C-alpha positions as CSV (number, residue, x, y, z in Angstrom):
1,X,25.9,61.0,-21.5
2,X,24.0,59.8,-24.5
3,X,22.5,56.3,-24.8
4,X,23.3,55.9,-28.5
5,X,24.8,52.7,-29.8
6,X,28.3,52.8,-31.2
7,X,28.2,52.9,-35.0
8,X,30.3,49.7,-35.5
9,X,28.3,47.7,-33.0
10,X,25.6,45.3,-34.4
11,X,22.0,46.4,-33.9
12,X,20.8,42.9,-33.1
13,X,22.7,40.6,-30.7
14,X,22.3,36.8,-30.7
15,X,20.3,35.3,-27.8
16,X,23.4,33.7,-26.1
17,X,25.0,37.0,-25.4
18,X,23.8,38.6,-22.1
19,X,21.8,41.8,-22.5
20,X,22.7,45.1,-21.0
21,X,20.2,44.6,-18.2
22,X,22.1,41.5,-16.9
23,X,19.6,38.9,-18.1
24,X,21.3,35.8,-19.5
25,X,18.9,33.7,-21.6
26,X,21.3,30.9,-22.3
27,X,22.1,30.4,-18.6
28,X,18.4,30.2,-17.7
29,X,17.7,27.7,-20.5
30,X,20.7,25.5,-19.6
31,X,19.8,25.7,-15.9
32,X,16.3,24.4,-16.6
33,X,17.7,21.7,-19.0
34,X,20.3,20.6,-16.3
35,X,17.6,20.3,-13.6
36,X,15.3,18.3,-15.9
37,X,18.2,16.1,-17.0
38,X,19.3,15.4,-13.5
39,X,15.7,14.5,-12.4
40,X,15.2,12.2,-15.5
41,X,18.6,10.4,-15.0
42,X,17.8,10.0,-11.3
43,X,14.4,8.5,-12.0
44,X,16.0,6.2,-14.6
45,X,18.6,5.2,-12.0
46,X,16.0,4.4,-9.4
47,X,14.0,2.4,-11.9
48,X,17.0,0.4,-12.9
49,X,18.2,-0.1,-9.4
50,X,14.8,-1.4,-8.3
51,X,14.5,-3.8,-11.2
52,X,15.5,-7.0,-9.3
53,X,13.1,-6.1,-6.5
54,X,10.2,-5.6,-8.9
55,X,11.1,-8.9,-10.7
56,X,11.2,-10.8,-7.3
57,X,7.9,-9.2,-6.2
58,X,6.0,-12.1,-7.8
59,X,8.1,-14.8,-6.1
60,X,8.1,-16.1,-2.5
61,X,8.2,-13.7,0.4
62,X,11.7,-14.8,1.6
63,X,13.2,-14.6,-1.8
64,X,11.7,-11.1,-2.3
65,X,13.1,-9.9,1.0
66,X,16.6,-11.2,0.3
67,X,16.6,-9.5,-3.1
68,X,15.4,-6.2,-1.5
69,X,18.2,-6.4,1.1
70,X,20.8,-7.1,-1.6
71,X,19.5,-4.0,-3.5
72,X,19.8,-1.8,-0.4
73,X,23.3,-3.1,0.3
74,X,24.3,-2.3,-3.2
75,X,22.8,1.1,-2.9
76,X,24.6,2.1,0.3
77,X,27.9,0.4,-0.4
78,X,28.2,1.2,-4.2
79,X,29.3,-2.4,-4.7
80,X,27.4,-3.5,-7.9
81,X,28.1,-7.2,-7.2
82,X,25.2,-7.2,-4.7
83,X,22.9,-5.7,-7.4
84,X,24.0,-8.4,-9.8
85,X,23.4,-11.1,-7.1
86,X,19.9,-9.7,-6.4
87,X,19.1,-9.7,-10.1
88,X,20.3,-13.3,-10.5
89,X,18.3,-14.4,-7.5
90,X,15.2,-12.6,-8.8
91,X,15.6,-14.5,-12.1
92,X,15.8,-17.9,-10.5
93,X,12.6,-19.6,-9.2
94,X,13.5,-21.3,-6.0
95,X,11.6,-24.5,-5.1
96,X,9.0,-24.3,-2.3
97,X,10.5,-26.1,0.6
98,X,8.3,-24.4,3.2
99,X,5.0,-26.1,2.4
100,X,6.3,-29.8,2.6
101,X,8.3,-28.9,5.8
102,X,5.2,-27.3,7.3
103,X,3.2,-30.4,6.5
104,X,5.8,-32.6,8.1
105,X,5.9,-30.4,11.2
106,X,2.1,-30.5,11.5
107,X,2.1,-34.3,11.2
108,X,4.9,-34.7,13.7
109,X,3.0,-32.4,16.1
110,X,-0.1,-34.5,15.8
111,X,1.9,-37.7,16.4
112,X,3.5,-36.1,19.5
113,X,0.2,-35.0,20.9
114,X,-1.3,-38.5,20.7
115,X,-1.0,-40.4,24.0
116,X,0.6,-43.8,23.8
117,X,-1.7,-46.7,24.0
118,X,-4.9,-44.6,23.6
119,X,-7.0,-45.3,20.5
120,X,-6.8,-42.6,17.8
121,X,-9.8,-40.3,17.8
122,X,-12.0,-40.8,14.8
123,X,-13.1,-37.8,12.8
124,X,-16.7,-36.8,13.3
125,X,-18.8,-37.3,10.3
126,X,-22.1,-35.4,9.7
127,X,-25.2,-37.5,9.1
128,X,-26.3,-37.9,5.5
129,X,-29.8,-37.0,4.4
130,X,-30.8,-40.7,4.4
131,X,-30.4,-41.0,8.1
132,X,-27.2,-43.0,7.9
133,X,-24.3,-41.3,9.8
134,X,-21.7,-42.3,7.2
135,X,-19.3,-43.3,10.0
136,X,-17.5,-46.6,9.7
137,X,-18.5,-49.4,12.1
138,X,-15.8,-50.2,14.6
139,X,-13.7,-53.2,13.6
140,X,-14.2,-56.3,15.7
141,X,-11.1,-57.7,17.3
142,X,-9.2,-59.9,14.9
143,X,-11.1,-58.7,11.9
144,X,-9.7,-55.9,9.7
145,X,-11.8,-53.6,7.6
146,X,-10.1,-52.9,4.3
147,X,-11.3,-49.9,2.4
């Protein structure tokens, strides 16, 4: 059999038509484009999904953890209301209740450790360079020292 081309066939075929050897250029190009697009869209989705967590990273630890849990719940349940709730929580600055409560707890603990009827322990003061200790003189009975 002869390998000659039929006289009515075109001598140059466009790139999107598969060659006689079985190679399909358009399929290879579209396959690479599809893989690149899926990776790009996936990266964009992960960046958008982690937006509330990245915003809450600057806030308090508890708020950050709650936003992160809401993001995970929305990821696994596909319920976007959790993502919206996490975004709103990340946008709001919650007041710091922990520091005053910790101060109150420390004060109550010091009060509870004090024995009733015993005089309060005075803080130790280091002596000053002039030889004076800087400690207050104890108050005499009936006389009050006002500072």
